[in-house]
C-alpha positions, 0 to 999 in steps of 0.5 A, spaced: 330 199 099 322 200 098 317 203 101 310 200 103 306 204 099 310 202 093 310 194 094 308 189 090 304 182 090 309 178 091 304 172 087 304 177 081 311 174 081 308 167 078 303 171 073 309 176 071 314 170 069 308 166 066 305 172 061 307 179 063 301 182 059 296 177 065 300 179 069 299 187 068 292 187 066 291 183 073 295 188 076 296 194 073 290 195 070 286 192 076 282 186 071 281 179 073 275 174 070 275 167 074 275 161 070 275 153 073 282 153 073 283 159 077 277 156 081 279 150 082 286 154 086 281 158 090 279 152 093 285 149 094 288 155 097 282 155 101 284 150 106 292 152 105 291 158 107 287 158 115 290 162 118 286 159 125 288 152 123 296 151 127 299 145 128 304 142 132 307 135 130 313 132 135 318 137 133 315 140 127 310 147 127 306 149 121 303 155 120 298 157 115 297 164 111 303 166 114 303 175 113 310 176 109 314 182 106 322 184 104 322 191 104 329 190 099 324 186 094 319 191 094 314 186 094 309 183 101 304 177 101 302 171 104 305 164 104 300 158 103 304 154 109 311 154 112 314 148 116 318 150 123 323 143 124 326 143 130 334 143 128 341 144 131 341 149 127 336 155 125 333 161 128 330 162 134 321 162 136 318 166 141 316 162 146 319 154 143 324 152 146 331 150 141 333 152 133 328 151 128 329 151 120 325 154 116 321 151 110 316 155 106 310 151 101 307 153 096 300 150 094 298 150 086 292 146 084 295 143 077 302 139 076 309 142 075 309 146 069 315 146 065 317 154 066 320 157 072 314 161 074 311 157 080 320 155 082 320 163 083 314 164 087 316 160 092 323 162 092 320 170 093 317 168 100 324 164 102 327 171 099 322 174 104 322 169 110 330 170 109 330 177 110 325 177 115 326 172 120 334 173 119 336 166 116 338 162 111 333 158 107 337 153 103 330 149 100 322 150 099 316 145 097 311 146 092 305 141 093 301 141 087 293 139 087 293 134 081 299 130 082 297 130 090 305 131 091 310 135 094 316 137 089 322 139 093 325 146 090 333 148 091 335 156 092 340 156 087 344 163 086 340 163 081 334 162 082 335 168 087 337 172 082 333 171 078 327 173 082 331 180 084 331 181 077 323 180 075 322 184 081 325 189 079 322 188 071 316 188 075 317 194 079 319 198 073 311 197 069 308 199 075 312 204 075 310 207 068 303 201 068 306 199 062 301 194 060 305 189 054 302 186 047 300 180 047 304 174 044 299 169 042 302 162 043 298 155 046 298 157 053 294 164 052 287 158 051 288 156 058 289 164 061 283 166 065 283 173 062 284 171 053 278 174 052 280 181 055 
């Protein structure tokens, strides 16, 4: 179990999985630079992160910018959107009748990637929500702005283990203040930190 002062930012798992050096530059060395992709992503998230906007559509409750954390993983962050679907089995919500299943939704500007960096981020959100709400979350979604489509993500045991192992490695790097050397590849051309 981690103390709050040792929590990492949950969103860092996506950066770390994409490129360990990019993550270390942004989260350890606190260096950041915007590019067209990061600005487009920020604009997409502004709508998803409107915490003042709460919706109820029949048996569906939609919460935006929901703060989350996990003492087990040592992370905190925010879910873009969490949907609570009225169901036969699930959790109770204060002031609401019935039970609800929990479905996290992560928003991304582009399209589905060939790696699992986006999947790890939404799975990490699910693990935080499970710890906080004492429930099991079998799946979530990633909404891609470029395709304007949701992709369903099953939270398999393999993905859950990878999330735990990735955060353990991130904590190790963070404690050592270690910034790895870059392993140059094609993806470096799209990185906002390329010149850094």
